[in-house]
C-alpha positions as CSV (number, residue, x, y, z in Angstrom):
1,M,-13.9,-6.9,37.1
2,S,-11.8,-8.7,34.5
3,K,-11.9,-7.4,30.9
4,V,-11.1,-10.9,29.5
5,I,-13.8,-12.5,27.4
6,S,-13.9,-15.3,24.8
7,A,-13.6,-14.7,21.1
8,A,-17.2,-16.0,20.7
9,Q,-18.4,-13.5,23.3
10,A,-16.6,-10.7,21.5
11,A,-18.2,-11.6,18.2
12,E,-21.7,-11.4,19.9
13,L,-21.0,-7.7,20.7
14,V,-21.1,-6.8,17.0
15,K,-24.7,-5.8,16.1
16,D,-26.6,-5.5,12.8
17,N,-25.7,-2.3,10.9
18,D,-22.6,-1.6,13.0
19,T,-19.6,0.0,11.5
20,L,-16.7,-2.3,12.4
21,G,-13.1,-1.1,12.3
22,I,-10.5,-3.8,11.9
23,Q,-6.7,-3.4,12.3
24,G,-4.1,-4.9,10.0
25,I,-2.3,-4.5,6.7
26,V,-1.9,-7.3,4.1
27,A,-1.1,-10.4,6.2
28,T,0.4,-8.5,9.2
29,S,-1.0,-7.3,12.5
30,I,-4.5,-8.7,11.9
31,P,-6.7,-9.8,14.9
32,Q,-7.5,-13.0,13.0
33,Y,-8.8,-14.8,16.1
34,L,-11.6,-12.2,16.4
35,V,-12.2,-12.1,12.7
36,D,-12.6,-15.9,12.5
37,A,-15.0,-15.8,15.5
38,L,-17.2,-13.2,13.8
39,A,-17.2,-15.3,10.6
40,E,-18.1,-18.5,12.6
41,R,-21.0,-16.7,14.4
42,Y,-22.4,-15.5,11.0
43,K,-22.2,-18.9,9.5
44,K,-24.2,-20.4,12.4
45,T,-26.7,-17.6,13.0
46,A,-26.7,-15.3,9.9
47,S,-26.0,-12.4,12.3
48,P,-24.8,-9.7,12.4
49,K,-26.0,-8.4,9.1
50,N,-25.3,-5.4,6.9
51,L,-22.0,-4.3,8.6
52,T,-20.0,-1.4,7.3
53,I,-16.5,-2.7,7.4
54,Y,-13.6,-0.2,7.6
55,Y,-9.9,-0.9,7.5
56,E,-7.1,1.4,6.5
57,A,-5.1,-0.6,4.0
58,S,-5.4,-4.2,2.6
59,L,-6.6,-7.0,4.8
60,G,-5.8,-10.5,3.5
61,D,-3.3,-13.1,2.7
62,N,-4.7,-14.4,-0.7
63,A,-6.0,-17.4,1.2
64,E,-8.5,-17.6,4.1
65,G,-7.1,-14.7,6.3
66,G,-8.3,-11.2,6.8
67,M,-11.3,-10.1,4.8
68,N,-11.4,-13.4,2.9
69,A,-12.9,-14.9,6.0
70,L,-15.7,-12.3,6.1
71,A,-16.6,-12.6,2.4
72,L,-20.0,-13.9,3.3
73,D,-23.3,-13.0,1.6
74,G,-25.3,-10.6,3.8
75,L,-22.6,-9.9,6.4
76,I,-21.1,-6.8,4.7
77,G,-23.4,-3.9,3.8
78,K,-20.7,-1.5,2.8
79,L,-16.9,-1.5,2.5
80,K,-14.4,1.3,3.1
81,C,-10.7,0.6,2.7
82,A,-7.7,1.2,0.4
83,H,-7.0,-2.2,-1.3
84,V,-8.7,-5.5,-1.9
85,G,-6.0,-7.2,-4.1
86,T,-5.0,-9.6,-1.3
87,S,-8.7,-10.5,-0.6
88,P,-9.8,-12.3,-3.8
89,K,-13.1,-13.5,-2.3
90,L,-14.0,-10.0,-1.2
91,A,-12.9,-8.5,-4.6
92,A,-15.2,-11.0,-6.4
93,M,-18.2,-9.8,-4.2
94,I,-17.4,-6.2,-5.1
95,N,-17.3,-7.0,-8.8
96,E,-20.7,-8.7,-8.4
97,N,-22.1,-5.5,-6.7
98,K,-23.0,-7.4,-3.5
99,F,-22.5,-4.1,-1.6
100,P,-21.2,-0.6,-2.2
101,A,-17.4,-0.4,-2.0
102,F,-15.4,2.8,-1.6
103,L,-11.6,2.7,-2.0
104,F,-9.5,5.5,-0.6
105,P,-5.8,6.4,-0.6
106,Q,-4.3,4.5,2.3
107,G,-2.7,7.5,3.9
108,V,-6.0,9.3,3.8
109,N,-7.5,6.4,5.7
110,A,-4.8,6.5,8.3
111,Q,-5.3,10.2,8.8
112,M,-9.1,9.7,8.7
113,T,-9.0,7.3,11.7
114,R,-7.1,9.9,13.7
115,A,-9.5,12.7,12.5
116,I,-12.5,10.7,13.6
117,A,-10.8,10.1,17.0
118,G,-10.3,13.9,17.4
119,G,-13.8,14.9,16.2
120,K,-12.3,16.7,13.2
121,V,-14.1,17.6,10.0
122,G,-12.3,14.8,8.1
123,V,-9.2,14.9,6.0
124,I,-8.5,17.9,3.8
125,T,-5.6,17.3,1.5
126,N,-4.3,17.5,-2.1
127,V,-3.9,13.8,-2.1
128,G,-6.1,12.3,-4.8
129,L,-6.7,15.4,-6.9
130,G,-7.1,14.3,-10.6
131,T,-7.2,10.6,-9.7
132,F,-10.2,8.3,-9.3
133,A,-10.6,9.6,-5.8
134,D,-11.5,13.0,-7.1
135,P,-15.3,13.4,-7.1
136,R,-15.1,14.9,-10.6
137,V,-13.6,11.6,-11.7
138,E,-15.1,8.7,-9.7
139,G,-15.2,9.9,-6.1
140,C,-13.7,6.7,-4.6
141,K,-16.7,4.7,-5.8
142,I,-15.3,1.5,-7.0
143,N,-18.4,-0.4,-8.2
144,Q,-21.9,0.3,-9.5
145,A,-23.4,-0.4,-6.1
146,A,-21.4,2.5,-4.6
147,R,-22.4,4.8,-7.5
148,D,-26.1,3.9,-6.9
149,C,-26.2,4.1,-3.1
150,G,-26.2,7.9,-2.9
151,E,-23.4,8.4,-0.4
152,E,-20.8,11.0,-1.3
153,V,-17.6,10.4,0.6
154,V,-15.4,13.2,-0.8
155,D,-15.9,16.7,-2.2
156,V,-13.8,19.6,-3.4
157,L,-12.9,22.6,-1.3
158,T,-11.1,25.8,-2.4
159,I,-9.0,27.4,0.4
160,G,-7.0,30.5,-0.4
161,G,-7.5,29.9,-4.1
162,T,-6.1,26.4,-3.9
163,E,-8.1,23.2,-4.5
164,Y,-8.2,20.4,-2.0
165,L,-10.2,17.2,-1.5
166,H,-12.3,16.9,1.6
167,Y,-12.7,13.3,2.7
168,K,-15.7,13.1,5.0
169,P,-15.6,11.4,8.5
170,F,-18.0,8.7,9.7
171,P,-18.7,7.1,13.1
172,I,-17.1,3.7,14.0
173,N,-19.2,1.7,16.6
174,I,-16.9,-1.1,17.4
175,C,-13.3,-2.3,16.6
176,F,-11.0,-5.2,16.6
177,I,-7.4,-4.3,17.4
178,R,-4.4,-6.4,18.5
179,G,-1.2,-6.3,20.4
180,T,1.2,-8.7,22.2
181,S,0.3,-8.2,25.8
182,A,-2.6,-6.7,27.9
183,D,-2.5,-6.2,31.6
184,E,-5.3,-6.5,34.1
185,K,-6.2,-2.8,33.5
186,G,-6.3,-3.3,29.7
187,N,-3.0,-1.5,28.9
188,L,-1.9,-2.8,25.5
189,S,1.7,-3.4,24.3
190,I,3.1,-4.5,21.0
191,E,6.6,-5.8,21.7
192,K,6.3,-8.8,19.4
193,E,4.5,-7.0,16.5
194,S,6.6,-6.3,13.4
195,I,4.9,-3.0,12.9
196,H,3.3,-0.2,14.9
197,Y,0.0,0.1,13.3
198,D,-3.3,1.9,14.1
199,Q,-4.1,0.6,17.6
200,I,-4.3,3.9,19.4
201,E,-6.1,5.8,16.5
202,M,-8.7,3.1,16.1
203,A,-9.3,2.7,19.8
204,L,-9.7,6.5,20.2
205,A,-12.0,6.8,17.2
206,V,-14.4,4.1,18.7
207,H,-14.1,5.1,22.4
208,N,-14.8,8.8,21.7
209,N,-17.9,7.7,19.7
210,G,-19.2,5.7,22.7
211,G,-18.4,2.4,21.0
212,I,-16.7,-0.9,22.0
213,V,-13.0,-1.5,21.8
214,I,-11.9,-5.1,21.7
215,A,-8.2,-6.1,21.8
216,E,-6.8,-9.4,20.8
217,V,-3.5,-10.4,22.5
218,E,-1.4,-13.5,23.1
219,R,-0.7,-13.0,26.8
220,Y,-2.5,-11.5,29.8
221,V,-0.3,-10.1,32.5
222,E,-0.3,-8.5,35.9
223,A,-1.2,-4.8,36.2
224,G,1.9,-2.7,36.4
225,S,4.2,-5.3,34.7
226,L,4.3,-3.6,31.3
227,N,7.0,-1.0,30.5
228,P,5.0,2.2,30.0
229,H,7.1,3.0,26.9
230,S,5.9,-0.2,25.4
231,V,2.2,0.5,26.0
232,V,0.5,2.0,22.9
233,V,-3.1,2.0,24.1
234,P,-4.0,3.0,27.7
235,G,-6.2,0.5,29.5
236,F,-9.2,2.8,30.0
237,L,-9.8,2.9,26.2
238,I,-10.1,-0.9,26.0
239,D,-13.4,-2.5,26.9
240,H,-12.6,-6.2,26.4
241,I,-9.6,-8.4,26.0
242,V,-9.5,-11.7,24.1
243,V,-6.5,-14.0,24.6
244,A,-5.9,-15.7,21.4
245,K,-4.6,-19.2,20.7
246,P,-1.0,-19.1,19.4
247,E,-1.9,-20.5,16.0
248,Q,-4.6,-17.8,15.6
249,H,-2.3,-14.9,16.6
250,L,0.5,-15.2,14.1
251,Q,3.0,-12.3,13.7
252,C,2.3,-12.6,9.9
253,L,-0.4,-14.8,8.4
254,A,2.0,-15.8,5.6
255,D,4.5,-17.3,8.0
256,P,3.8,-19.7,10.9
257,D,7.0,-18.8,12.7
258,F,7.8,-15.9,15.1
259,H,10.7,-13.8,13.9
260,P,12.4,-11.8,16.7
261,E,14.5,-10.0,14.1
262,W,11.3,-8.4,12.7
263,C,10.4,-6.6,16.0
264,G,13.8,-5.7,17.4
265,E,14.0,-8.6,19.9
266,A,17.1,-9.9,18.1
267,K,19.4,-9.2,15.2
268,V,20.2,-11.8,12.6
269,P,23.0,-12.0,10.0
270,V,21.3,-11.5,6.7
271,G,24.5,-12.1,4.7
272,E,25.3,-10.3,1.5
273,M,22.4,-9.5,-0.7
274,E,22.2,-11.8,-3.7
275,I,23.3,-10.1,-6.9
276,P,20.3,-10.3,-9.2
277,A,20.7,-11.8,-12.7
278,L,20.8,-9.6,-15.7
279,N,17.2,-9.5,-16.9
280,V,14.6,-6.8,-17.8
281,R,13.7,-6.4,-14.1
282,K,17.4,-5.6,-13.4
283,V,17.6,-3.3,-16.5
284,C,14.7,-1.2,-15.2
285,G,16.1,-1.1,-11.7
286,R,19.5,-0.1,-13.0
287,R,18.1,2.8,-15.0
288,A,16.0,4.0,-12.1
289,A,19.1,3.8,-9.8
290,F,20.8,6.4,-11.9
291,E,18.4,8.9,-10.4
292,A,19.4,8.2,-6.8
293,R,21.5,10.7,-4.9
294,R,23.6,10.2,-1.8
295,G,21.5,10.9,1.3
296,Y,18.1,10.4,-0.4
297,H,15.1,9.0,1.5
298,V,13.8,6.4,-1.0
299,N,10.4,4.6,-1.0
300,L,10.2,1.5,-3.2
301,G,7.0,-0.1,-4.3
302,I,6.3,-3.8,-4.5
303,G,7.6,-6.0,-7.4
304,M,10.0,-4.6,-10.0
305,P,10.7,-1.4,-7.9
306,E,12.4,-3.7,-5.3
307,S,15.1,-4.3,-7.9
308,V,16.5,-0.9,-7.2
309,A,17.6,-2.0,-3.7
310,G,19.6,-4.9,-5.3
311,V,21.2,-2.6,-7.8
312,A,22.2,-0.1,-5.0
313,A,23.8,-3.0,-3.0
314,E,25.7,-4.3,-6.1
315,E,27.0,-0.9,-6.8
316,G,28.0,-0.3,-3.2
317,F,25.9,2.7,-2.3
318,A,22.9,1.2,-0.5
319,D,24.1,2.4,2.8
320,T,24.0,6.0,1.6
321,L,20.2,5.8,1.1
322,T,17.4,5.6,3.7
323,M,14.7,3.1,2.6
324,S,11.2,3.1,4.1
325,V,8.0,1.1,3.8
326,E,4.6,2.8,4.1
327,C,3.6,0.8,7.1
328,G,6.3,2.6,9.1
329,I,9.5,0.5,8.7
330,F,12.8,2.3,8.2
331,G,16.1,0.6,7.4
332,G,16.8,-3.1,7.6
333,V,16.0,-5.6,4.8
334,P,12.3,-5.3,3.8
335,M,10.5,-8.6,3.1
336,S,8.4,-9.0,-0.1
337,G,5.1,-10.6,-1.2
338,M,2.7,-11.2,1.7
339,K,5.4,-10.4,4.2
340,I,6.0,-6.9,2.8
341,C,5.0,-5.3,6.1
342,S,8.0,-6.8,7.9
343,A,11.8,-6.4,7.7
344,H,14.8,-8.1,9.0
345,N,16.7,-5.9,11.5
346,P,14.7,-2.7,11.0
347,E,16.4,0.5,12.3
348,C,13.2,2.2,13.3
349,I,9.4,1.4,13.4
350,I,7.0,4.3,13.7
351,S,3.2,4.4,13.3
352,Q,1.7,4.3,9.8
353,V,-0.1,7.6,10.3
354,S,3.2,9.4,11.1
355,T,4.8,7.8,8.1
356,F,2.1,9.1,5.8
357,D,2.3,12.6,7.4
358,M,6.0,12.5,6.3
359,Y,5.1,11.3,2.8
360,D,2.4,13.9,2.4
361,G,4.7,16.6,3.6
362,G,7.2,15.9,0.8
363,G,9.6,13.9,3.1
364,V,10.5,11.4,0.4
365,D,13.2,12.4,-2.1
366,L,12.6,9.6,-4.6
367,T,9.9,6.9,-5.0
368,V,10.1,4.1,-7.5
369,M,6.7,2.5,-8.2
370,G,5.2,0.0,-10.7
371,G,3.3,1.2,-13.7
372,A,0.8,-1.3,-15.1
373,E,-0.9,1.0,-17.5
374,I,0.3,4.4,-18.7
375,D,-1.4,6.8,-21.1
376,E,-0.4,9.7,-23.3
377,H,-1.1,12.2,-20.6
378,G,1.2,10.4,-18.2
379,N,-1.6,9.0,-16.1
380,V,-0.8,5.7,-14.4
381,N,-3.2,2.9,-13.4
382,V,-2.4,0.3,-10.8
383,S,-5.8,-0.1,-9.2
384,K,-8.3,-1.6,-11.8
385,F,-7.7,-3.8,-14.8
386,N,-10.3,-5.3,-17.2
387,G,-12.9,-4.6,-14.5
388,R,-10.8,-6.5,-11.9
389,I,-10.6,-4.3,-8.8
390,V,-7.4,-4.0,-6.8
391,G,-7.3,-0.6,-5.2
392,P,-4.6,2.1,-4.7
393,G,-3.1,1.2,-1.4
394,G,-0.5,3.9,-0.5
395,F,0.3,4.6,-4.1
396,I,-1.7,7.9,-4.4
397,N,-0.3,9.4,-1.2
398,I,3.3,8.5,-2.0
399,T,3.2,9.8,-5.6
400,T,1.3,13.0,-4.9
401,N,3.9,14.9,-2.9
402,T,7.2,13.1,-3.6
403,K,9.8,15.3,-5.4
404,N,11.1,12.7,-7.9
405,I,9.0,9.8,-9.2
406,I,9.9,6.9,-11.4
407,F,7.5,4.3,-12.7
408,V,9.1,1.1,-13.8
409,G,7.8,-1.7,-15.9
410,T,8.2,-3.4,-19.3
411,L,6.7,-1.6,-22.4
412,T,4.6,-4.6,-23.3
413,A,3.3,-7.7,-21.4
414,G,2.4,-11.2,-22.1
415,G,5.2,-13.4,-23.5
416,A,7.9,-10.9,-24.5
417,K,11.4,-12.5,-24.7
418,Y,14.7,-10.6,-24.7
419,E,18.4,-11.0,-25.2
420,I,20.5,-8.8,-23.0
421,G,24.3,-8.4,-23.0
422,G,27.2,-6.8,-24.7
423,G,25.8,-3.3,-24.0
424,K,22.5,-3.8,-25.9
425,L,19.0,-5.2,-25.8
426,T,17.4,-7.4,-28.5
427,I,13.7,-8.1,-28.6
428,K,13.4,-11.8,-29.6
429,Q,9.6,-12.0,-29.2
430,E,7.2,-9.2,-28.6
431,G,4.7,-9.1,-25.8
432,K,1.0,-9.5,-26.7
433,V,-0.3,-6.6,-24.5
434,K,0.5,-3.0,-25.0
435,K,0.8,-1.2,-21.6
436,Y,1.2,2.3,-23.0
437,V,-2.4,3.0,-24.0
438,K,-4.5,5.8,-25.3
439,Q,-6.4,6.1,-22.0
440,V,-5.9,4.2,-18.7
441,E,-8.9,2.3,-17.3
442,Q,-8.6,4.1,-14.0
443,I,-6.4,7.1,-12.9
444,T,-4.4,6.2,-9.9
445,F,-1.7,8.8,-10.7
446,S,-2.6,12.1,-12.5
447,G,0.0,13.1,-15.0
448,E,-1.8,16.5,-15.5
449,Y,-1.7,17.3,-11.7
450,A,2.0,16.1,-11.5
451,A,3.0,18.3,-14.4
452,K,1.1,21.3,-13.1
453,T,2.8,21.0,-9.7
454,G,6.3,20.6,-11.2
455,K,7.1,17.0,-10.3
456,N,10.1,15.3,-11.9
457,V,8.5,12.1,-13.4
458,L,10.2,9.4,-15.4
459,Y,8.7,6.3,-16.9
460,V,11.4,3.6,-17.3
461,T,11.0,0.5,-19.4
462,E,13.5,-2.1,-20.5
463,R,13.8,-0.4,-23.9
464,A,12.8,3.2,-23.6
465,V,12.6,6.1,-21.1
466,F,9.9,8.8,-21.1
467,K,9.7,12.0,-19.2
468,L,6.5,13.8,-18.2
469,T,5.9,17.2,-19.7
470,E,2.9,19.6,-19.6
471,Q,2.3,18.5,-23.2
472,G,2.3,14.8,-22.4
473,L,4.9,12.0,-22.5
474,K,8.3,12.7,-24.1
475,L,10.5,9.9,-25.3
476,I,14.1,10.8,-24.1
477,E,16.1,7.6,-24.3
478,I,16.0,4.2,-26.1
479,A,18.0,1.1,-25.5
480,P,21.0,0.3,-27.7
481,G,20.0,-2.4,-30.1
482,V,16.3,-1.6,-30.4
483,D,14.6,-0.1,-33.4
484,L,12.7,3.1,-32.6
485,Q,9.8,2.5,-34.9
486,K,9.3,-1.3,-34.7
487,D,10.3,-1.9,-31.1
488,V,9.0,1.3,-29.4
489,L,6.5,3.4,-31.3
490,D,4.7,0.5,-32.9
491,Q,4.2,-1.1,-29.5
492,M,2.3,2.0,-28.1
493,E,-1.3,3.0,-28.7
494,F,-0.2,6.7,-29.0
495,K,2.7,8.5,-30.4
496,P,4.8,10.3,-27.7
497,I,6.7,13.5,-28.1
498,I,10.1,12.5,-29.3
499,A,13.0,14.5,-27.9
500,D,15.1,16.4,-30.5
501,D,18.2,15.1,-28.7
502,L,17.0,11.5,-28.2
503,K,19.7,9.6,-26.4
504,L,20.7,6.0,-26.0
505,M,20.3,4.5,-22.6
506,D,23.7,3.9,-20.9
507,A,25.3,0.8,-22.4
508,R,26.5,-0.3,-18.9
509,I,22.9,-1.1,-18.0
510,F,22.9,-4.0,-20.6
511,T,26.3,-5.5,-19.5
512,D,26.5,-8.4,-17.1
513,Q,28.9,-6.8,-14.6
514,P,28.8,-3.9,-12.1
515,M,28.3,-0.5,-13.7
516,G,30.6,1.5,-11.4
517,L,27.6,3.7,-10.5
518,E,27.9,6.1,-7.6
519,A,24.9,7.8,-5.9
């Protein structure tokens, strides 16, 4: 009997109160044809109701894709994920307490899907200690509805005298996954996908719970025609196959075109990386690049951290570093924005869960991340601002066990203007918002835990560099040309410890020519 059904028939299989697992990250690897079919069914019939939706990372393209399509009153009864920043319609519903929402570290979710598949007790890890995920802080409860619903998703365990967080498992009744091809037996391959995501983990978690596994593909092929090395889910795990329309099965929702260079089908010349202009973004990237060492495995966050790659290329040591993206991409030229989970000419693509196993085990030598809000204890917030919910994504996993951590970002925000050149920095107009605050709104990175575990943590701004100590933040460098009191201390809500040997940042950072820096 054929496993092929229509998208509408697949949507009919989702019942009231089900827990629905959905594959995908940001705008990549999303079974959008199935998601849209479910949304269309609900709009016509007001069914299914009260679903618990679970996905591991972020699911949306800031437009109509991913969870934005499912942001419908009554459809969602509970949400469990890592990030909602790319799903503004969903985030608005969370802020309005339409349903309880729990946000977890992304790597914990990846490992949780595998734990559910294997009938394990959940995920036991140090990831999240001291952050909002810790039950002694917020316990992953991101809105009042979550705090009121009575569910506790994480608790604290002490094993051998050491504290860990225990994230609790839950059953998944049905899932939407995707691949490139499925054969007549249901074997699923991913040859045109730009990442290797959670297909097998999600399928096992649902199948082993007696649930329904539905796979979206772009082509249906004869049994035995797929290379067994290309098959990521064996056919017996897949109950139904939906063959999607090409326009509903995009490699990335943010790009209508198929890119063979993203999945290894082809290599394309990318040319020389454009040398970035001298601005505060490059200043921060340059200072962070001073901490790189030859042979380092480096993880870069989205936004300003990406400037480190440009600096390394300009200085001629990019090829001595190994860069990775949390969705499992190594090497190549990572994309940015909504295309962040793709790369031109990747050298290696592994599963997300394996990537986070590596991160959690201390396999990253240096990570450079953004820092939107920092307080006197060295805590960093990237997940919630003025009540606006974003979520941590992979930030907590990556920063918990990495040896060397750099947070980059300007000291103030909102209209600051600068003059950079001649080896110095001049503040022409100050920003309206202080980012170094007395207390962050939400703890996404715990300075106390990092100091206690001996991490080497720097906070790099365009005008000052701070180092984490057990006593709090210590100011160790200021930019040539800035006034310590007026341009630094007066622009903070707290007074940092000031190093006795306070230094000037290297003047080469503020000069419009290569620095001659070597890893």
